[in-house]
N, C-alpha and C positions, 0 to 999 in steps of 0.2 A: 565573392573569395576564388582566388586562381589554382586549379588545381596541384597546384605549388606551394601552396600556405599549406593547406587541405594537409598535403603531404609530410611535411615539417611537423606540422602537430600530431601526428597519428604517427611519427618516426617510418614511416613508409617510401616507394620509389612512388618517381610518377614516370609512366610511359605513353608516349605519345608525346600531341600538343598540349600546349600547356592551356586551356579552358579555361575561361570564369564561370565558374555556375553560381546560382541564387541562390538553388534551395532542395531542401533531401526528399526524393516523392521514392514511391513503392513502384515498382518496376510494371502498374499495369496501368499507370496514367503519367508515366513521366514523359519526356520532351525531350527535345533539344535544348539545355542551357540544365537541366537538369543535375541533381548527381544521383546514384541510384547505389547502395548497400548490396551486394551480394550474397546473403548468407549463405543460402542453399542455392547450391546445382541447381535444382531443379528448374529456380527463375533465371537461370542461364540468357533462355536462350528469347524469355519475352524481354529479357533488360537488353540484350541483344539489338531489339527489331525496337527501341523505342528512339535510338538516337543520343542517349545520354550518357556525358562521362559515368563511368565506376567506379565500386572501388571493391577489389575482390583480394581475400590469401591467397598464399602463394601458391597454396597445391595446385590453383588452377589453370589450366594451360594459355602458352603468347594468345593474347588479342591482338590480331596485328591489324592495326588502320583506328585503333579505340581508342582514346583517351582513361589510360586505365589507372589510377591507383593501389599498388600494390602491397598491401601487409603481413607479414607475419602470424597473424592470429585476429578475421575480422568479428571471431568472441569477446576479445579483449580489447581491440580499441572501440567496440560502440559504444559504448558513454562516454567516450571523447568526440566519436563523430555527433553523434547527439547533442553535443553541447556546442561544440560550435558554428550549430543554425538554431540555436533556440535563442528565438529576442528576449533582449530585457525586461524585466515586468517595468510599465511605465508608471507604475507606485511606487517603486522602490528609494528612491531621493529619497534622503538625508531630511528631516524639516516636517516640520506640524502643515499637514491642512489648513486652510484656511478654513473651510467648512468644520474641521474636528471641533470635539468637544472634550478639551485636558482639564479635571475639575482641581481645584486646588486642594492641594493635597499627594498631588499623583506626582511620582520623578517620572521624568520622561527622559534620555539621555542626549544631550545635544547629535549624537550622532542616529537613532535613530530615527525611524521612520513611523506618522501618524496619518494613515491616509482618510479621504474623506469621507464625512459625516458619520469616520470611527468615533469610540467613545473609550476615555479612559479612565477610570471611577477615581474617587479620590481614597489614599492608602491603596493604589496599585502601583507597580514600578513596572518600567522596561528601560531594558538595559542597551548597552552598548550599540550597532551594530541593529538592532530588532526591527523587525518590521511589522507593522498594525496593519492591513487590509482595509479596503473602504467598510463604510456597514458595520463594520468589525467592535465587540465591546468589549473592552476587560474588567471585568467589574473590581469591587471594594478584594485586598486581601492578595491580588494575582500577582506572581510574579512572568515578568518575560525574558526570556535569558538572553547572553549575551549571545547576535548573531539567529538566534529564535526568526520565524515566519508565521506571521498569520494573513493566508490568503484571505478573500472579502467573505465577508459578511458569516465570523468564526464568531462565537459565543466565546468566551470564559468566565464563569462564574465565579463565586464567591473560591479567596482559597485556591485555586487551580493552581499548580509550580508549572514551571514550563525550563525545562532545561538548556544549555546550550547549543544550536545552530540545529533545535527541532524545530517540524515543518507539520504547519495543523493547516489542514485544506479548506477551501471556500464549505461552506455552508455548518461547517464541523461543529459540534455544541458540546462542552466537557464544563462537568460539574452541576451538571441539572441533579433534579433531587428527583431522589430514585424511587423505585415500587415499594416502601416499604408501611405497610400498615397492622396497626394490632388494634382488634375489635374496633373495626372501624374507624380509627383514628392513625393520618398521615404519625407516622413515626419524624421526629427532627433529624438531619443530616448535618452531625455538625462539626463534617471530615471535609476532604478536600480533594483532589485531585492534583496524583505528579507524572507529569511525563518528562524521564530524562533525557537525558542526553543524544541530541542524535536521531531523535526517536521522532516519530511517522505516523500522521494519523488523521485516513482517507476522507474525500471529500462527502460532507453528510453523515458522518459513525457517530455516537455519543456515549458520551462515558459519563456515565452516573460519580457525584461524590458520596463519598463514603455513610455510614453513618455514623462512626467514633474510627479514625484514623482516618488511612490516605487511600484512596484505587490507586494503582499504582500502574503504568507502563513501564519498563523497562530500556536501559538507552540499546540507544541502534534499531529496535525493535519496528516493524513496521505492519501498521493495518492499514485494513485494504477499506473502499467505501463502502458507504451505507451498513458499517457494523454496529452492533447496539451492547454495549458492555455494562451490567449493572453493579449497585453498588459493594465496594468494599473489595472488589475483584482481582488478583497481583498477577502481573506479565513480568517474564523474566527479558531478562538479558536477551536481543538477537533473535526474538518471537516473528514469526513470519503467519499473520491472518486474514488472508487473503477473504476476499468484499461480502456482501451477507448473512456474514454472524452473526449469531448469538450465545453470550454468556452470561448467564445467570451471578447471580450475586453468590460474593464468598469464593471464589471460583480464584485455586492456582494454576497459573501455567509456568511451571519450570523452565529455564535457558532453553533457546534454542527450541523452541517446536516451531514444526511447520501444521498450518492448518490451511486447509483446501478451501474452498466459495461452501457459501452455507452452511456451515456448521452450526449447533446447535449442542453448547449444556450447562447440562442440569447445575443444582446451584451443588457449593460447597464442592464440587469437582474438584481432582487433584491432578494435571496433566502433565506426566516427570517428564524428568532435563531429558530432551533430544526427540524425544514420540516424534511419530507421523499421524494424524488423520489425514482419512481420504475426504476430496466438498459431497457433500450431505449427510455427510455421515450428523449419528445424535447420541452424543455421549450420558450415559448416567451413570456409572458411575468410575474412580479409579482407575485412569493410563498409566501402569510401569513405563522406566525410562527405556525411555532405546525404541519403544513397540512400536509398529505401525498399528494402526487399528483404521477398520473402515467398515461401509456397507449403509443400513437406512437406520431406523429405529427402533431399537439395541443395538448398537455398535458392535465388531467384535475385533479382536483380534484379526491380521490379515490371511492368515492359515486355517482361522478358524469359516472367516467371510467365505473362503475362495470353496470349504468343506462343503459350504449349505449351499453357496453358489451348484454342484455339480451335483449331490442331494437331488438339489429341485428336477437339475434336468435331466436326472437318470429317472423321478421320478414320471414326470412331463412324458419321458420316451416309456417307463409302463403305463402307464391310463393309455398313453396313444395303442400299443400292440392292445390290452387288454380290452379296449373298446374293439379292434377288429376283431380279436378272438371272440368276442359274444355276438358279434354281428354273423360271423362265422355261424355261429353254435346256432342263433334263431333264424337263417336260415334254412 
């Protein structure tokens, strides 16, 4: 596309020649014909050396002789800029691929898409505008809501329901039987999984269906890749969980919680509304609403964590001094 088109889409203005650009590139690999978004001033000199066209914020000085799209705030338009260069999914056109299996008794809206080698079982429902990616599986009693997207190789076990405009990334497994045993016998998991409107589940993430009732991910929550969410967990609205986190059974995570990567949470714990959990933390007891916790296992409120680190630093210094004094005495 031409830079003038980019400027219109971002509600910015074009400075310099109206060049044609083919791709969005990082400063270190950009070349002529590319477009570089200079999100931090430290990358400006590298971007200028590349010969690419630039997208910059208003606060940068004039760049004479360069083709530049200048916007009020690059951070604000960053999602729109990325969307301009995102290629369409090749498998997202409406219709059922000839290699797909749609069993008798399944309901697939004519505007939905069922990709190559996908399976939609009897009793499942795929709503208008939904996409079932290649090699995905939609089990009995599942519902894929309006405009929801399953990327390739997604598995929905029975009684998994996806809300409108939710998105499940490649390789995720929803509704698997949980790790539940009594006296050496596996407990039947009679419930299901509910993913509410606009939620997103990352690639390779596993959500177990519940023993009774539903495992729930609330509206507009974002779960990263390679997370493990056990049976009967309830995650509220607008929760952010970064990848490689593990949530044990019957945990409740209230609305607006933000969790860094590689967080582990013990079973039956409640994390209060708006709490923040630093990456690598291990949570073994309830976290009050609005608090920030950090540290290894067990984690502590942030102020206690800092105090603990300061004490360890002091003890290390004290030990070093004590050893030095002992060496002087021995000498």
